[in-house]
C-alpha positions in Angstrom: 41.3 -5.3 15.2 44.1 -3.1 16.5 44.6 -2.8 20.3 46.5 -0.1 22.1 49.8 -1.5 23.3 49.3 -1.0 27.0 45.8 -2.5 26.9 47.2 -5.4 24.8 49.9 -6.1 27.4 47.3 -6.1 30.1 45.2 -8.5 28.1 48.1 -10.8 27.5 48.9 -10.9 31.2 45.3 -11.6 32.1 44.9 -14.2 29.5 48.2 -16.1 29.6 48.7 -15.6 33.3 45.4 -17.2 34.3 44.3 -19.4 31.5 46.6 -22.4 31.9 45.1 -25.7 30.8 45.7 -28.8 28.7 49.2 -29.8 29.8 50.9 -26.4 30.2 54.7 -26.0 30.1 54.6 -22.9 32.2 53.9 -22.7 35.9 50.7 -20.7 36.6 51.3 -17.5 38.6 49.0 -18.7 41.4 51.4 -21.7 42.1 54.4 -19.5 42.8 52.8 -17.1 45.4 53.9 -19.2 48.4 57.5 -19.3 47.0 57.5 -15.5 46.5 56.2 -15.0 50.1 58.8 -17.4 51.5 61.5 -15.6 49.4 60.5 -12.2 50.8 60.6 -13.6 54.3 64.1 -15.1 53.8 65.4 -11.9 52.3 64.0 -9.9 55.2 65.8 -12.1 57.7 69.0 -11.9 55.8 68.8 -8.1 55.6 68.1 -7.8 59.3 71.2 -9.9 60.1 73.4 -7.8 58.0 72.2 -4.4 59.0 75.0 -3.7 61.5 73.3 -6.4 63.7 70.9 -3.8 65.1 68.5 -5.5 67.5 65.4 -3.5 66.5 65.9 -4.1 62.8 66.6 -7.8 63.4 63.4 -8.2 65.4 61.3 -6.5 62.7 62.9 -8.6 60.1 62.3 -11.8 62.0 58.7 -10.8 62.6 58.3 -10.0 58.9 59.8 -13.3 58.0 57.4 -15.2 60.3 54.4 -13.3 58.8 55.4 -14.2 55.3 56.0 -17.9 56.2 52.6 -18.1 58.0 50.9 -16.4 55.0 52.6 -18.9 52.6 51.5 -21.8 54.8 47.9 -20.5 55.0 47.9 -20.1 51.2 49.1 -23.6 50.6 46.7 -25.0 53.3 43.7 -23.3 51.7 44.5 -24.8 48.3 45.0 -28.3 49.7 42.1 -30.6 48.8 40.0 -32.1 51.4 41.4 -35.2 53.1 38.7 -37.5 51.7 39.4 -36.1 48.2 43.1 -36.6 48.6 42.8 -40.2 49.6 39.6 -41.3 47.9 39.9 -39.1 44.8 36.4 -37.8 45.1 33.8 -36.7 47.7 30.0 -36.2 47.6 29.0 -32.7 48.7 26.3 -32.6 51.4 23.2 -30.6 50.5 23.9 -28.2 53.4 27.2 -27.3 51.8 25.9 -26.5 48.3 26.9 -23.1 47.0 24.1 -20.5 47.1 22.8 -19.6 43.6 22.1 -15.9 43.2 19.0 -15.2 41.2 18.7 -11.8 39.4 15.8 -12.1 37.0 13.1 -14.5 35.8 13.1 -16.2 32.4 11.0 -14.3 29.9 7.9 -16.0 28.6 8.8 -18.7 26.0 8.6 -17.3 22.5 9.9 -18.8 19.3 11.6 -15.9 17.5 10.8 -15.4 13.9 13.4 -16.3 11.3 15.2 -13.3 10.0 15.2 -12.8 6.2 18.9 -11.9 6.1 21.8 -12.7 8.4 22.4 -9.9 10.9 23.0 -9.1 14.5 20.0 -9.6 16.8 21.5 -8.0 19.9 24.8 -7.7 21.7 25.0 -7.4 25.4 27.8 -6.7 27.9 28.3 -9.2 30.7 29.9 -8.6 34.1 32.1 -11.7 34.3 34.7 -12.7 31.7 33.2 -15.6 29.9 35.4 -18.7 29.4 33.4 -21.9 28.7 31.6 -22.9 25.5 28.0 -22.4 26.5 25.1 -24.8 26.3 21.4 -23.9 25.8 18.8 -25.8 28.0 15.2 -24.9 28.4 15.6 -21.3 27.3 18.7 -20.6 29.3 22.2 -20.1 27.9 24.6 -21.5 30.6 28.3 -20.7 30.5 31.3 -20.4 32.9 33.7 -17.5 33.7 37.3 -16.8 34.6 36.0 -15.3 37.8 35.0 -18.6 39.4 31.3 -18.8 38.5 28.7 -20.3 36.2 26.1 -18.0 34.8 22.7 -18.3 33.2 21.3 -15.9 30.6 17.9 -15.6 28.9 18.4 -16.6 25.3 15.7 -14.3 24.1 17.0 -11.1 25.7 20.5 -11.8 27.0 19.4 -10.8 30.5 21.5 -12.2 33.4 19.3 -14.7 35.2 21.5 -16.3 37.9 25.1 -17.0 39.0 26.6 -20.0 40.8 29.8 -19.2 42.7 32.7 -21.7 42.5 36.2 -22.0 43.9 37.9 -22.2 40.5 37.4 -20.9 36.9 34.6 -22.7 35.1 35.8 -24.0 31.8 33.3 -26.8 31.2 29.6 -26.9 30.6 27.8 -30.0 29.4 24.1 -31.0 29.2 21.8 -34.0 29.1 18.6 -34.7 27.3 16.7 -34.2 30.6 17.1 -30.4 31.0 20.2 -31.0 33.3 23.4 -29.1 32.8 26.8 -30.2 34.2 29.1 -27.5 35.4 32.8 -28.5 35.7 35.4 -26.2 37.3 39.2 -25.9 37.1 42.1 -25.3 34.8 45.3 -27.2 34.7 46.7 -25.8 38.0 43.5 -26.7 39.9 44.0 -29.4 42.5 40.4 -30.2 43.3 37.4 -29.5 41.0 33.7 -29.5 41.5 31.1 -31.1 39.2 27.6 -29.7 39.7 24.4 -31.1 38.2 21.7 -28.3 37.8 18.2 -28.5 36.6 17.1 -25.9 34.0 15.4 -23.4 33.9 15.1 -23.3 37.7 18.9 -23.4 38.3 18.3 -25.8 41.2 21.3 -27.9 42.2 20.6 -31.6 42.0 24.0 -32.8 43.3 27.6 -31.8 43.6 30.7 -34.0 43.7 34.4 -32.9 44.1 37.3 -34.7 42.4 41.1 -34.7 42.8 42.1 -33.0 39.5 40.3 -30.6 37.1 37.5 -30.9 34.7 38.2 -29.4 31.2 35.6 -31.2 29.1 32.0 -32.2 29.5 31.0 -35.8 30.5 29.9 -38.4 28.1 26.6 -40.2 28.6 25.5 -43.8 28.3 22.9 -44.7 25.7 20.2 -44.8 28.3 21.3 -41.6 30.0 21.7 -43.3 33.3 25.5 -43.0 33.6 27.9 -40.2 32.9 31.7 -40.5 32.3 33.7 -37.6 33.6 37.4 -36.9 32.6 39.2 -35.3 35.6 42.7 -34.5 34.4 45.3 -36.5 36.4 42.4 -38.0 38.3 41.5 -40.3 35.4 38.0 -41.1 34.3 35.0 -41.5 36.7 31.7 -43.1 36.0 28.7 -41.7 37.9 25.0 -42.3 38.2 23.4 -39.3 36.5 20.5 -39.2 39.0 22.6 -38.6 42.2 26.3 -38.4 41.2 27.1 -41.7 43.1 30.2 -43.5 41.9 29.9 -46.5 39.5 33.6 -47.0 38.9 37.0 -45.2 38.6 39.6 -45.9 36.0 43.0 -44.5 36.9 44.4 -44.5 33.4 46.5 -41.3 33.6 45.9 -37.7 32.7 42.8 -37.3 30.5 41.0 -34.1 29.7 38.8 -34.9 26.6 35.3 -36.2 26.6 35.4 -40.0 26.1 33.5 -41.9 23.4 30.8 -44.3 24.6 30.1 -46.9 21.9 28.4 -50.2 22.3 29.8 -51.9 25.4 33.0 -49.9 25.6 34.4 -46.5 26.5 37.2 -45.1 24.3 39.6 -42.4 25.5 43.3 -41.3 25.3 45.3 -40.5 28.4 48.9 -39.6 29.3 50.1 -42.0 32.0 53.4 -40.1 32.6 53.1 -36.3 32.4 56.9 -36.1 31.9 56.7 -38.1 28.7 54.7 -36.6 25.9 53.1 -39.8 24.7 49.5 -41.0 24.8 47.9 -44.3 25.4 44.5 -44.9 23.7 42.3 -47.2 25.8 39.2 -49.3 25.3 37.5 -49.8 28.7 34.6 -52.0 29.6 31.5 -49.9 29.9 30.3 -51.4 33.1 33.5 -51.9 35.1 36.1 -49.6 33.6 38.5 -52.6 33.1 41.0 -52.2 30.3 40.0 -54.2 27.2 42.9 -53.1 25.1 45.4 -50.2 24.8 47.7 -48.8 22.1 50.4 -46.1 22.2 50.0 -42.9 20.2 52.6 -40.1 19.7 51.9 -36.8 21.3 49.6 -35.7 24.1 45.9 -36.8 24.3 44.2 -33.7 22.9 41.2 -35.0 20.9 37.8 -36.2 21.9 37.3 -39.4 19.9 34.2 -39.8 17.6 32.9 -42.8 15.8 32.6 -42.8 12.0 29.2 -43.1 10.3 29.9 -46.8 9.4 31.1 -47.5 13.0 34.4 -48.9 11.6 36.7 -46.1 12.7 37.4 -44.0 15.8 38.7 -40.6 14.7 40.7 -38.5 17.1 43.8 -36.3 17.4 46.9 -36.0 19.5 49.3 -33.0 19.7 52.2 -31.3 21.2 51.9 -27.8 22.7 49.6 -25.7 24.9 46.7 -23.4 24.2 47.7 -19.7 24.5 51.5 -20.3 24.3 53.1 -20.4 20.8 56.2 -22.5 20.3 58.1 -23.7 17.2 57.6 -27.3 18.4 53.8 -27.1 18.3 52.5 -29.9 16.1 49.6 -32.3 15.8 48.3 -35.5 14.3 44.8 -36.7 13.2 44.2 -40.5 13.0 41.6 -43.2 12.7 41.8 -46.3 14.8 39.9 -49.6 14.7 37.3 -49.9 17.5 38.0 -53.6 17.7 41.7 -53.6 18.6 43.0 -50.0 18.2 44.9 -50.8 15.0 45.9 -47.6 13.1 43.8 -47.2 9.9 45.2 -43.9 8.8 47.2 -41.0 10.3 47.8 -37.4 9.0 50.2 -34.8 10.3 48.7 -31.4 11.0 50.3 -28.0 10.6 49.7 -27.3 14.3 48.0 -28.9 17.3 44.3 -29.4 17.0 42.0 -27.7 19.6 39.9 -30.2 21.5 37.3 -31.2 20.5 36.9 -31.8 16.8 33.5 -32.2 15.1 32.2 -34.9 12.8 29.5 -34.8 10.1 28.2 -38.3 9.5 26.3 -37.6 6.3 29.5 -36.4 4.5 31.9 -38.6 6.6 33.8 -35.4 7.3 36.0 -34.8 10.3 36.6 -31.1 11.3 39.6 -29.9 13.2 40.6 -26.4 14.3 44.3 -25.7 14.7 45.9 -23.4 17.2 47.6 -21.4 14.3 44.2 -20.1 13.0 43.5 -22.8 10.4 40.5 -25.0 10.0 40.9 -28.3 8.2 38.3 -30.8 7.0 39.3 -34.5 6.4 37.6 -37.4 4.8 36.8 -39.9 7.6 37.5 -42.9 5.5 41.0 -42.0 4.3 42.2 -38.9 6.1 42.5 -37.0 2.8 42.1 -33.2 3.0 38.7 -32.0 1.7 39.5 -28.4 2.3 41.7 -26.2 4.5 41.4 -22.5 5.3 43.4 -19.9 7.1 40.9 -18.0 9.2 42.8 -16.0 11.8 46.1 -15.9 13.7 45.0 -18.1 16.6 42.2 -20.3 17.9 41.5 -21.2 21.5 38.2 -23.0 20.8 37.1 -25.5 18.2 34.9 -24.8 15.1 31.6 -26.6 15.0 29.2 -27.9 12.4 25.9 -26.1 12.2 23.3 -28.6 11.0 20.1 -27.1 9.6 16.8 -28.2 8.1 16.2 -30.5 5.1 17.7 -29.1 2.0 19.9 -26.6 3.8 23.7 -26.7 3.5 25.5 -27.5 6.7 27.7 -24.6 7.9 30.9 -24.4 9.9 31.0 -21.7 12.6 34.1 -20.6 14.5 35.3 -17.7 16.7 39.0 -17.0 16.8 41.1 -15.6 19.7 41.9 -12.5 17.8 38.3 -11.5 17.2 37.0 -13.2 14.0 33.6 -14.9 13.9 33.2 -16.8 10.6 30.5 -18.9 8.9 31.5 -21.2 6.1 30.0 -23.8 3.8 30.9 -27.1 5.3 31.3 -28.9 1.9 33.7 -26.4 0.4 35.1 -24.2 3.2 34.0 -21.1 1.4 33.4 -18.2 3.7 29.8 -17.0 3.7 29.9 -14.4 6.5 32.5 -12.8 8.7 31.9 -10.5 11.7 34.4 -8.8 14.0 34.0 -9.5 17.7 36.1 -8.8 20.8 39.3 -10.7 21.1 40.1 -13.4 23.7 37.4 -15.9 22.9 37.9 -19.4 24.3 34.4 -20.6 23.5 32.7 -22.2 20.4 29.5 -20.7 19.0 26.2 -22.4 19.9 23.1 -22.5 17.8 19.4 -22.4 18.8 17.0 -22.4 15.9 17.7 -19.5 13.5 20.1 -17.8 16.0 23.8 -18.3 16.8 25.3 -17.2 20.1 28.9 -16.0 20.1 30.5 -15.4 23.5 33.7 -13.5 24.2 35.2 -12.6 27.6 32.9 -9.6 28.4 30.1 -9.8 25.7 27.5 -12.0 24.2 26.8 -11.5 20.5 23.7 -13.0 19.0 23.2 -13.2 15.2 20.0 -14.3 13.4 19.2 -15.4 9.9 21.0 -18.7 9.6 18.2 -20.0 7.5 18.9 -17.3 4.9 22.4 -18.5 4.1 
């Protein structure tokens, strides 16, 4: 899809200037505002002193300098986390301080849409806020987050906007539990304090809120009984919370971790970057109950991937990489690997053509690990050996991972992906052969999500819904 050059420049400024996450190498624009204000104030003072030492000009210049410095100080103060969050790392939010959810419409009566005989668009609807997060569907509501500091709920049957939850930061993360609860995490990499909100669906009632020092860029993992969730908070490490009320079980300060951890047996597995100046990861096995370190092994690159367990439970498959989403460099690279869950011993490792987008997906029946690369490629690896099953060049750039679409008995599993340059593709998971391709708006940072015969594809200002998955 061609874009007019001026619109394209505006799009790049909006996208790259604000979407900074996953270990960025560039300073977000929001962080340099105080410096710019201070610089203006300093220049004003200097100009006043040099302008023939005129008293009036000097007084105006000093006044302007003071205003700029006060504005800079106020800006920094407003972005400084609460004292409790700064010293404790987290704070429970009182009910009286919950954000007010704006309700716009009621959920339509529950109806199971008929399967379509052919794959086609069901509807496409414009949305007010630029959508950012990969959505989840819970109790008839599609929940996603936006660049404009909000989480939003939409009717999956009609696309109608149901409600909006205002936040202080962009909402990049939406997760869900089996109990009709969604978890809304805010923040990109520059965020200093991020809120996690538990909401009941479809009522959009807030159950609890908790703020963390750091940012939340991946959904929490759940214990087998659903009683505990494990939340990655960037530089804040990993937090274990009681799902019912958000109270703290333990905190593991293992370094910078952004990917959803793996809960397996009596352990939690995750990768973190202890020193953000050194692009090296440590892969940890933590005790499920206490967060104590059971073992740790070093890995090359930064901790990009969300680990998954193989079908035979003998391998943890994950990725590391070097780079940043949205910024292309010649040094971008990545690795996929399998580790032993017993001691972290490397079973296999494969170099990738580019960094893999968190998170990958895994198909147990075929022992197939799926990775989406930033350079527009999708690669499927054999879980046992790391051998390439298939690899396909889909687009020029990805900012969100491809996902497996598991269907009914006798139906071939599909792979669905939406690229940053406006390509939505459906492929045969076994061979990588493309079955359908549809153009969508560019800028997507969200994976598709499936409900029954329909697949929902979100881009910054539009929701596209396709039906007929069963016909492919």
